[in-house]
C-alpha positions, -999 to 999 in steps of 0.1 A, spaced: 225 232 826 221 270 829 249 294 819 251 332 817 258 352 786 290 373 790 305 402 770 337 395 752 348 426 734 319 437 713 305 402 711 284 380 735 295 345 745 285 316 766 312 298 785 314 260 788 319 243 821 351 224 827 334 190 828 320 196 793 353 208 780 370 177 794 343 152 782 345 164 746 382 170 747 378 206 736 406 231 734 409 268 726 406 272 688 386 240 682 356 245 659 321 240 671 288 239 652 260 262 664 225 254 653 194 275 659 160 259 661 134 287 659 104 264 663 116 251 697 135 282 707 167 261 712 203 267 703 226 237 703 264 237 703 282 206 691 319 199 686 329 204 650 341 174 631 378 169 638 394 152 607 428 147 624 439 142 660 475 135 669 484 132 632 458 105 625 423 105 609 397 104 637 373 75 642 344 100 640 355 112 606 361 77 593 326 66 604 310 97 587 330 90 555 318 53 556 282 65 562 284 88 531 299 59 511 271 35 521 244 61 515 256 72 481 273 39 469 249 35 439 254 71 428 292 68 431 292 36 410 271 53 383 293 84 382 325 63 379 313 47 346 
């Protein structure tokens, strides 16, 4: 999908189409992660990790926490001794 760069004050910005905003449940003020990939010349924008939504921990955050626990389980056990 192609978008134009627009001026916002003294900064430049890229707007997101309504269907992307809806699909990812984005709202004004939500954090996004911007990654630059110099080798490929690509810039990617991903929704930031939302820890809470509607007062509850999100499934995405729980799955990331579980992945960290599994990956570093041995290290956590050694540190706890």
